[in-house]
C-alpha positions as a Markdown table, in Angstrom:
| # | Residue | x | y | z |
|---|---|---|---|---|
| 1 | Met | 13.3 | -44.2 | 30.9 |
| 2 | Lys | 14.9 | -40.8 | 30.5 |
| 3 | Gln | 14.1 | -39.3 | 27.1 |
| 4 | Leu | 17.1 | -38.1 | 25.1 |
| 5 | Pro | 16.9 | -34.5 | 23.8 |
| 6 | Arg | 15.7 | -34.1 | 20.2 |
| 7 | Pro | 18.6 | -33.5 | 17.8 |
| 8 | Phe | 18.8 | -30.0 | 16.3 |
| 9 | Ser | 18.2 | -30.5 | 12.6 |
| 10 | His | 19.8 | -28.7 | 9.8 |
| 11 | Thr | 16.4 | -27.4 | 8.8 |
| 12 | Ser | 15.7 | -25.8 | 12.2 |
| 13 | Met | 19.3 | -24.5 | 12.3 |
| 14 | Ser | 18.9 | -22.8 | 9.0 |
| 15 | Phe | 15.5 | -21.4 | 10.0 |
| 16 | Ala | 17.1 | -19.9 | 13.2 |
| 17 | Ile | 20.0 | -18.4 | 11.2 |
| 18 | Arg | 17.5 | -16.9 | 8.8 |
| 19 | Gln | 15.5 | -15.4 | 11.6 |
| 20 | Arg | 18.6 | -13.8 | 13.2 |
| 21 | Ala | 19.6 | -12.4 | 9.8 |
| 22 | Glu | 16.2 | -10.9 | 9.2 |
| 23 | Lys | 16.2 | -9.2 | 12.7 |
| 24 | Arg | 19.6 | -7.7 | 11.9 |
| 25 | Ala | 18.5 | -6.4 | 8.6 |
| 26 | Leu | 15.2 | -5.1 | 9.9 |
| 27 | Gly | 16.8 | -2.9 | 12.6 |
| 28 | Pro | 17.6 | 0.2 | 10.6 |
| 29 | Met | 14.6 | -0.3 | 8.4 |
| 30 | Met | 12.2 | -0.3 | 11.3 |
| 31 | Arg | 13.9 | 2.8 | 12.8 |
| 32 | Ala | 13.4 | 4.5 | 9.4 |
| 33 | Leu | 9.7 | 3.4 | 9.3 |
| 34 | Lys | 9.1 | 4.6 | 12.8 |
| 35 | Ala | 10.6 | 8.0 | 12.0 |
| 36 | Ile | 8.2 | 8.3 | 9.0 |
| 37 | His | 5.2 | 7.7 | 11.2 |
| 38 | Ser | 6.4 | 9.6 | 14.2 |
| 39 | Ala | 3.8 | 12.4 | 14.1 |
| 40 | Ala | 2.9 | 13.0 | 17.8 |
| 41 | Ser | 0.5 | 15.8 | 17.3 |
| 42 | Pro | -1.0 | 18.0 | 14.6 |
| 43 | Glu | 1.9 | 20.5 | 15.3 |
| 44 | Ser | 4.2 | 17.9 | 13.8 |
| 45 | Met | 2.8 | 18.8 | 10.4 |
| 46 | Asp | 5.0 | 21.9 | 10.3 |
| 47 | Pro | 7.4 | 22.2 | 7.3 |
| 48 | Glu | 10.5 | 21.0 | 9.1 |
| 49 | Asp | 8.9 | 17.8 | 10.4 |
| 50 | Leu | 7.3 | 17.0 | 7.1 |
| 51 | Glu | 10.6 | 17.4 | 5.4 |
| 52 | Arg | 12.2 | 15.0 | 7.8 |
| 53 | Gln | 9.4 | 12.5 | 7.3 |
| 54 | Arg | 9.6 | 12.7 | 3.5 |
| 55 | Lys | 13.4 | 12.2 | 3.6 |
| 56 | Gly | 12.7 | 9.2 | 5.8 |
| 57 | Gln | 10.5 | 7.8 | 3.0 |
| 58 | Met | 13.3 | 8.2 | 0.5 |
| 59 | Val | 15.8 | 6.5 | 2.8 |
| 60 | Leu | 13.5 | 3.6 | 3.5 |
| 61 | Gly | 12.8 | 3.1 | -0.2 |
| 62 | Arg | 16.4 | 3.1 | -1.1 |
| 63 | Leu | 17.3 | 0.7 | 1.7 |
| 64 | Ile | 14.8 | -2.0 | 0.7 |
| 65 | Ala | 14.1 | -1.7 | -3.0 |
| 66 | Pro | 14.9 | -5.1 | -4.6 |
| 67 | Met | 15.9 | -3.8 | -8.1 |
| 68 | Ala | 18.0 | -6.8 | -9.2 |
| 69 | Gly | 16.6 | -7.9 | -12.5 |
| 70 | Met | 14.4 | -4.8 | -12.7 |
| 71 | Asn | 14.4 | -1.7 | -14.9 |
| 72 | Trp | 13.3 | 1.6 | -13.3 |
| 73 | Glu | 12.5 | 4.3 | -15.8 |
| 74 | Ala | 11.6 | 7.7 | -14.4 |
| 75 | Phe | 9.9 | 10.3 | -16.5 |
| 76 | Ser | 7.6 | 13.4 | -16.3 |
| 77 | Leu | 3.9 | 12.9 | -16.8 |
| 78 | Asp | 2.9 | 16.4 | -17.8 |
| 79 | Gly | 4.9 | 17.8 | -14.9 |
| 80 | Met | 4.1 | 15.0 | -12.4 |
| 81 | Arg | 7.0 | 12.7 | -11.6 |
| 82 | Ala | 6.3 | 9.1 | -12.5 |
| 83 | Ala | 8.2 | 5.9 | -13.2 |
| 84 | Trp | 7.8 | 2.5 | -14.8 |
| 85 | Ala | 9.1 | -0.6 | -13.1 |
| 86 | Arg | 9.7 | -3.4 | -15.6 |
| 87 | Pro | 11.3 | -6.8 | -15.3 |
| 88 | Asn | 14.4 | -7.3 | -17.5 |
| 89 | Arg | 13.1 | -10.7 | -18.6 |
| 90 | Gly | 10.3 | -11.2 | -21.1 |
| 91 | His | 7.1 | -10.0 | -19.5 |
| 92 | Asp | 3.4 | -9.5 | -20.2 |
| 93 | Arg | 3.0 | -6.1 | -22.0 |
| 94 | Arg | -0.8 | -6.5 | -22.4 |
| 95 | Arg | -1.5 | -5.5 | -18.8 |
| 96 | Ala | -0.3 | -2.9 | -16.3 |
| 97 | Ile | -0.5 | -2.1 | -12.6 |
| 98 | Leu | -1.2 | 1.4 | -11.5 |
| 99 | Tyr | 0.5 | 1.7 | -8.0 |
| 100 | Cys | -0.6 | 4.3 | -5.5 |
| 101 | His | 2.0 | 4.8 | -2.7 |
| 102 | Gly | 1.2 | 5.3 | 1.0 |
| 103 | Gly | 2.4 | 7.9 | 3.4 |
| 104 | Gly | -0.8 | 9.4 | 4.9 |
| 105 | Tyr | -1.3 | 11.7 | 2.0 |
| 106 | Thr | 1.5 | 13.9 | 3.6 |
| 107 | Ser | 4.6 | 12.0 | 2.5 |
| 108 | Gly | 5.7 | 9.6 | -0.1 |
| 109 | Asn | 7.7 | 9.8 | -3.4 |
| 110 | Leu | 9.1 | 7.7 | -6.2 |
| 111 | Asp | 11.9 | 6.4 | -4.1 |
| 112 | Tyr | 9.3 | 5.2 | -1.5 |
| 113 | Ser | 7.4 | 3.6 | -4.4 |
| 114 | Arg | 10.3 | 1.5 | -5.6 |
| 115 | Pro | 10.1 | -1.5 | -3.2 |
| 116 | Leu | 6.5 | -2.4 | -3.8 |
| 117 | Ala | 6.4 | -1.4 | -7.4 |
| 118 | Ser | 9.4 | -3.6 | -8.2 |
| 119 | Lys | 8.0 | -6.5 | -6.2 |
| 120 | Leu | 4.6 | -6.2 | -7.9 |
| 121 | Ser | 6.3 | -6.3 | -11.3 |
| 122 | His | 8.5 | -9.2 | -10.3 |
| 123 | Val | 5.6 | -11.5 | -9.1 |
| 124 | Thr | 3.2 | -10.6 | -11.9 |
| 125 | Gly | 5.4 | -9.9 | -14.9 |
| 126 | Phe | 3.3 | -6.8 | -15.5 |
| 127 | Glu | 4.7 | -3.3 | -16.0 |
| 128 | Val | 4.0 | -1.1 | -13.0 |
| 129 | Leu | 3.4 | 2.7 | -13.2 |
| 130 | Ser | 4.1 | 4.7 | -10.0 |
| 131 | Phe | 3.4 | 8.4 | -9.7 |
| 132 | Glu | 4.2 | 11.1 | -7.3 |
| 133 | Tyr | 0.9 | 12.7 | -6.4 |
| 134 | Arg | 0.7 | 16.1 | -4.7 |
| 135 | Leu | 0.8 | 16.0 | -0.9 |
| 136 | Ala | -0.9 | 17.8 | 1.9 |
| 137 | Pro | -0.8 | 20.2 | 3.6 |
| 138 | Glu | 0.5 | 22.1 | 0.6 |
| 139 | Phe | -2.1 | 20.3 | -1.6 |
| 140 | Pro | -5.0 | 18.9 | 0.4 |
| 141 | Tyr | -7.9 | 16.9 | -1.0 |
| 142 | Pro | -8.7 | 16.5 | -3.9 |
| 143 | Ala | -5.2 | 17.1 | -5.4 |
| 144 | Ala | -4.1 | 13.4 | -4.9 |
| 145 | Val | -7.3 | 12.1 | -6.5 |
| 146 | Glu | -6.9 | 14.4 | -9.4 |
| 147 | Asp | -3.4 | 13.2 | -9.9 |
| 148 | Ala | -4.5 | 9.5 | -9.7 |
| 149 | Leu | -7.0 | 10.3 | -12.5 |
| 150 | Arg | -4.2 | 11.8 | -14.6 |
| 151 | Ala | -2.2 | 8.6 | -14.2 |
| 152 | Trp | -5.2 | 6.5 | -15.1 |
| 153 | Asp | -6.0 | 8.6 | -18.1 |
| 154 | Tyr | -2.3 | 8.2 | -19.2 |
| 155 | Leu | -2.7 | 4.4 | -19.2 |
| 156 | Met | -5.9 | 4.7 | -21.2 |
| 157 | Tyr | -4.0 | 7.0 | -23.7 |
| 158 | Leu | -1.3 | 4.4 | -24.1 |
| 159 | Gly | -4.0 | 1.9 | -25.2 |
| 160 | Tyr | -4.7 | -0.2 | -22.2 |
| 161 | Gly | -8.2 | -1.2 | -21.6 |
| 162 | Ala | -9.6 | -0.5 | -18.2 |
| 163 | Arg | -10.0 | -4.3 | -17.5 |
| 164 | Asp | -6.3 | -4.8 | -18.4 |
| 165 | Val | -5.2 | -2.5 | -15.5 |
| 166 | Val | -4.8 | -3.5 | -11.9 |
| 167 | Val | -4.9 | -0.7 | -9.3 |
| 168 | Ala | -2.7 | -1.4 | -6.3 |
| 169 | Gly | -2.1 | 0.7 | -3.2 |
| 170 | Asp | -0.8 | 0.5 | 0.3 |
| 171 | Ser | -2.1 | 2.5 | 3.4 |
| 172 | Ala | -3.2 | 5.9 | 2.1 |
| 173 | Gly | -2.5 | 4.6 | -1.4 |
| 174 | Gly | -5.1 | 1.9 | -0.7 |
| 175 | Asn | -7.5 | 4.7 | 0.1 |
| 176 | Leu | -6.6 | 6.4 | -3.1 |
| 177 | Ala | -7.1 | 3.2 | -5.1 |
| 178 | Leu | -10.6 | 2.8 | -3.8 |
| 179 | Val | -11.5 | 6.5 | -4.2 |
| 180 | Leu | -10.2 | 6.3 | -7.8 |
| 181 | Cys | -12.7 | 3.5 | -8.4 |
| 182 | His | -15.5 | 5.6 | -6.9 |
| 183 | Arg | -14.6 | 8.6 | -9.1 |
| 184 | Leu | -14.4 | 6.5 | -12.3 |
| 185 | Arg | -17.8 | 4.9 | -11.6 |
| 186 | Ala | -19.4 | 8.3 | -10.8 |
| 187 | Ala | -18.2 | 9.5 | -14.2 |
| 188 | Gly | -19.7 | 6.5 | -15.9 |
| 189 | Arg | -16.3 | 5.0 | -16.8 |
| 190 | Arg | -15.1 | 1.4 | -16.6 |
| 191 | Leu | -13.3 | 0.2 | -13.5 |
| 192 | Pro | -10.0 | -1.6 | -13.4 |
| 193 | Gly | -9.7 | -5.4 | -13.7 |
| 194 | Ala | -8.6 | -5.9 | -10.1 |
| 195 | Leu | -7.6 | -4.2 | -6.9 |
| 196 | Ile | -4.6 | -5.1 | -4.7 |
| 197 | Leu | -4.8 | -3.4 | -1.3 |
| 198 | Met | -2.1 | -3.6 | 1.4 |
| 199 | Ser | -3.1 | -2.3 | 4.8 |
| 200 | Pro | -5.6 | 0.1 | 3.2 |
| 201 | Trp | -6.8 | 3.1 | 5.1 |
| 202 | Thr | -10.5 | 3.0 | 4.4 |
| 203 | Asp | -12.2 | 4.8 | 7.3 |
| 204 | Met | -10.9 | 8.3 | 8.2 |
| 205 | Thr | -13.4 | 8.4 | 11.0 |
| 206 | Ala | -11.3 | 5.7 | 12.8 |
| 207 | Ser | -14.5 | 4.0 | 14.1 |
| 208 | Gly | -13.2 | 0.5 | 13.9 |
| 209 | Arg | -12.4 | -1.5 | 17.0 |
| 210 | Ser | -8.8 | -2.1 | 16.1 |
| 211 | Tyr | -7.9 | 1.5 | 16.5 |
| 212 | Gln | -8.1 | 0.9 | 20.3 |
| 213 | Glu | -7.6 | -2.8 | 20.5 |
| 214 | Arg | -4.3 | -2.8 | 18.5 |
| 215 | Ala | -3.0 | 0.5 | 19.7 |
| 216 | Gln | -0.3 | -1.0 | 22.0 |
| 217 | Met | 1.0 | -3.6 | 19.5 |
| 218 | Asp | 1.2 | -1.5 | 16.3 |
| 219 | Pro | 4.9 | -0.6 | 15.8 |
| 220 | Cys | 4.2 | 2.0 | 13.1 |
| 221 | Leu | 0.9 | 3.9 | 13.4 |
| 222 | Thr | -0.7 | 5.9 | 16.3 |
| 223 | Met | -4.0 | 7.7 | 16.6 |
| 224 | Asn | -2.1 | 11.0 | 16.9 |
| 225 | Tyr | -0.6 | 10.3 | 13.5 |
| 226 | Ile | -4.0 | 9.5 | 12.0 |
| 227 | His | -5.5 | 12.7 | 13.5 |
| 228 | Ala | -2.6 | 14.8 | 12.2 |
| 229 | Val | -2.6 | 13.6 | 8.6 |
| 230 | Arg | -6.3 | 13.5 | 8.1 |
| 231 | Lys | -6.7 | 17.0 | 9.4 |
| 232 | Val | -4.3 | 18.5 | 6.9 |
| 233 | Tyr | -5.6 | 16.3 | 4.1 |
| 234 | Ala | -9.4 | 16.5 | 4.7 |
| 235 | Gly | -9.7 | 19.8 | 6.6 |
| 236 | Asp | -13.2 | 20.3 | 7.9 |
| 237 | Arg | -14.9 | 18.0 | 5.3 |
| 238 | Asp | -17.3 | 15.3 | 6.4 |
| 239 | Leu | -15.0 | 12.3 | 7.1 |
| 240 | Thr | -17.8 | 9.9 | 6.2 |
| 241 | Asp | -17.7 | 11.1 | 2.6 |
| 242 | Pro | -16.7 | 8.1 | 0.4 |
| 243 | Met | -14.2 | 10.4 | -1.3 |
| 244 | Leu | -12.3 | 10.4 | 2.0 |
| 245 | Ser | -13.6 | 7.1 | 3.6 |
| 246 | Pro | -14.3 | 4.8 | 0.7 |
| 247 | Leu | -15.6 | 2.2 | 3.1 |
| 248 | Phe | -18.9 | 4.1 | 3.3 |
| 249 | Gly | -19.5 | 4.3 | -0.4 |
| 250 | Asp | -21.5 | 2.0 | -2.7 |
| 251 | Leu | -19.1 | -0.8 | -3.6 |
| 252 | Ser | -21.3 | -2.8 | -5.9 |
| 253 | Gly | -19.7 | -3.5 | -9.2 |
| 254 | Phe | -16.2 | -3.0 | -7.8 |
| 255 | Pro | -13.5 | -5.3 | -9.3 |
| 256 | Pro | -12.2 | -8.5 | -7.7 |
| 257 | Thr | -10.1 | -7.4 | -4.7 |
| 258 | Leu | -7.3 | -8.9 | -2.6 |
| 259 | Ile | -6.7 | -7.3 | 0.8 |
| 260 | Gln | -3.6 | -8.0 | 2.9 |
| 261 | Val | -3.2 | -6.7 | 6.4 |
| 262 | Gly | -1.1 | -7.4 | 9.5 |
| 263 | Ser | -2.6 | -8.7 | 12.7 |
| 264 | His | -0.8 | -6.0 | 14.7 |
| 265 | Glu | -2.2 | -3.0 | 12.9 |
| 266 | Ile | -4.6 | -0.3 | 14.2 |
| 267 | Leu | -6.0 | -0.4 | 10.6 |
| 268 | Leu | -7.0 | -4.0 | 10.8 |
| 269 | Ser | -10.7 | -3.1 | 11.2 |
| 270 | Asp | -10.5 | -1.0 | 8.0 |
| 271 | Ser | -9.6 | -4.2 | 6.1 |
| 272 | Ile | -12.1 | -6.5 | 7.8 |
| 273 | Arg | -15.0 | -4.1 | 7.3 |
| 274 | Leu | -14.1 | -3.4 | 3.7 |
| 275 | Arg | -14.1 | -7.2 | 3.0 |
| 276 | Asp | -17.5 | -7.5 | 4.6 |
| 277 | Arg | -18.9 | -4.6 | 2.6 |
| 278 | Leu | -17.5 | -5.9 | -0.6 |
| 279 | Val | -18.8 | -9.4 | -0.1 |
| 280 | Ser | -22.2 | -8.1 | 0.8 |
| 281 | Ser | -22.2 | -6.0 | -2.4 |
| 282 | Gly | -21.5 | -9.2 | -4.4 |
| 283 | Val | -17.8 | -8.4 | -5.1 |
| 284 | Leu | -15.2 | -11.2 | -5.1 |
| 285 | Cys | -12.9 | -10.3 | -2.3 |
| 286 | Arg | -10.1 | -12.2 | -0.5 |
| 287 | Leu | -8.9 | -11.0 | 2.8 |
| 288 | Glu | -5.5 | -12.2 | 4.2 |
| 289 | Val | -4.6 | -11.3 | 7.8 |
| 290 | Trp | -0.9 | -12.0 | 8.3 |
| 291 | Arg | -0.1 | -13.0 | 11.8 |
| 292 | Asp | 2.3 | -10.9 | 13.9 |
| 293 | Met | 2.9 | -8.5 | 10.9 |
| 294 | Trp | 2.9 | -4.8 | 11.0 |
| 295 | His | 1.7 | -2.0 | 8.6 |
| 296 | Val | 2.7 | -2.6 | 5.0 |
| 297 | Phe | 5.1 | -5.4 | 6.0 |
| 298 | Gln | 5.2 | -6.4 | 2.3 |
| 299 | Met | 7.9 | -3.7 | 1.7 |
| 300 | Phe | 10.5 | -5.5 | 3.8 |
| 301 | Pro | 13.0 | -8.3 | 2.9 |
| 302 | Ile | 11.5 | -11.0 | 5.0 |
| 303 | Lys | 10.0 | -14.4 | 4.2 |
| 304 | Lys | 6.4 | -13.4 | 5.0 |
| 305 | Ala | 6.6 | -10.4 | 2.7 |
| 306 | Ala | 7.9 | -12.7 | -0.1 |
| 307 | Asp | 5.0 | -15.1 | 0.6 |
| 308 | Ala | 2.5 | -12.3 | 0.6 |
| 309 | Met | 3.7 | -11.0 | -2.7 |
| 310 | Asn | 3.5 | -14.5 | -4.2 |
| 311 | His | -0.1 | -14.6 | -3.1 |
| 312 | Val | -0.6 | -11.4 | -5.0 |
| 313 | Gly | 0.8 | -13.0 | -8.1 |
| 314 | Arg | -1.4 | -16.1 | -7.8 |
| 315 | Phe | -4.5 | -13.9 | -7.1 |
| 316 | Leu | -4.0 | -12.0 | -10.3 |
| 317 | Leu | -3.3 | -15.1 | -12.3 |
| 318 | Glu | -6.7 | -16.4 | -11.2 |
| 319 | Gln | -8.4 | -13.1 | -12.4 |
| 320 | Phe | -6.6 | -12.9 | -15.8 |
């Protein structure tokens, strides 16, 4: 007997409509993202191209920052631009998140920080401090690390305990979050209560398999881009130094860590190997590989991004 076609349900119809709407919304955002990471050679680090990339960061941040119900308070932290993201509703003032933005250490600003800072504050109810660290090539390593320490010290000055602070970072900001922990421990200081890492750049030597295996499917990053930004940031320093590639440092005693990464990233290996190193060092670590997702997909107004941010909120609820 001939089988009748399955009726098209309202649920599947609404899902299809939502998918089409997401694709339309993502068009200009993905173009802006591609422009930011479009470095084709080390020569693209000239001032004009850098200015274009940095403006692209600002445009992207303004396009996708979900500021409804949020308060954004910019201020100067001893000459460094910084901002607080706070929910308008009642929220937990006992804890804070220090957020380190991405951008390959060569771009990024407060506007670019707004999407993830506001999302982090929304899902956790914590106040989020973003800061605009100095960028290469004008200010190579260790300028960004010194600025991260300034932001950390500011939170300590405000009266937060180290264990009451979560350090979060995406891409190069994930690198910076890990390096900050290395620096704090080297100074004999307490580490934060948790780490949230989104597509972290942990290995500047680019020795992981995904740098080759995911090269054709990554819509954002290329090896040329990696070579360009690490050259102007690290110069001729040893790229295996944990202050540049925190994957290779001693990770024992690091705080509980959530790592999220897309399956289509050349940085996938950086996350997998970091998870393995943390676990072998006795650190609680949860790795989430999000299928078909790209570099720092959490920034975007799509369902998987919202789901990933909810996972962040639940992870921190378990820790605190």
